[in-house]
C-alpha positions, 0 to 999 in steps of 0.5 A: 488460468485465473490467478490471485496475484499480489503486487507488493512494495513499500509506499511510494514505489508506484503500487496504485499507478500500476493498479490503474495501468492494469485496469486502463489496458484491460477496459481498452480491450473491452474487459470490464473490472471491479475495483475495491479499495480501502482508506485511500488517501483520496477519500472513500470509493476512490483509487489514486495514485500520486501522479494524480490519477483517480478513478471511482472504486468500491469501498471495501468496508470492514465486515464487507463480503468481497465474494458475495458482492461479486456474485450479487453483481453478476446475478443481477446481470452485471459483468466482471472479467477481473478484480483489482484490489488496492490497499489490500494490506488493509483487508481482513484475512477472511476477505483475502479468503473471499478473493481466493474464492473469487478466483477458484469458483468465479474464474476471475483474475484478481490483482491485489496491491499493498504494502507487506509491512507496517511502520513497525515492520510487523506484517499487516494481516491482509498481506500476510494472508495474501502471502500465504494464498497468492498464486503469485507474488510480484515485487514492484520494480520501481524502487522507492529511495530513502533520504540517503539515496539507498533503496527504501525498504521499510515504511516509517510513520512520523509525527513533526517529522519524528519517527514514531514506533507505537500506535494503531497499525492503520492511521491513514496518511502519505508520504507528503503531508506536512511535517506537523501532521501524522505522516509516512516516510520510506527508509533503508533498513539501517536509517529505520533501525536508527529512527533517522528520518530526513527531517532528523538528519537534516536537523543533525546536519545543521548542528555543528559538532562542539569541538573540545577546548583546552585551557592553556 
């Protein structure tokens, strides 16, 4: 039976790499897929991983009807055996509904990849709808690590190396941007709660404690 599967995890846990691997495995068996993405780090219409792998994809723009796009492709003689969606957290809830319809009405497997929560620990609307509708939810097995070595469970947005908790929900960035830029870092819950990034922890380690001076 075709399924809508949601592969989720924090940033830096290999979601895009797995998406590319699933596509590769199926294409090697003669199957053809349609790949959707949104706001990929490599630019519009790209699906890329931090390992340097990249492939062409269809940019799922705001307001685009994904079901209608696939019906149009099929009605024009195109072929689609499965669908891959990367950065699915950026999709609107109604676009997730369209993906569910692709499974139910067109009989195609849909593999959606995305992070669950934003830098404020709030659910992305697209991810929330996937949790509500998916036939199966898979947590990525590659664990991202906080700077302290603990399992990273939260995504943090940084500006100049300092964690911020206000701003637009979607600002495209990456975990390897220069510190002066808007970037992202994965943290354990404890350090996310304390807003302690690797940069601020390093700065703190370089600042020796001031010892009390007793007058003689």
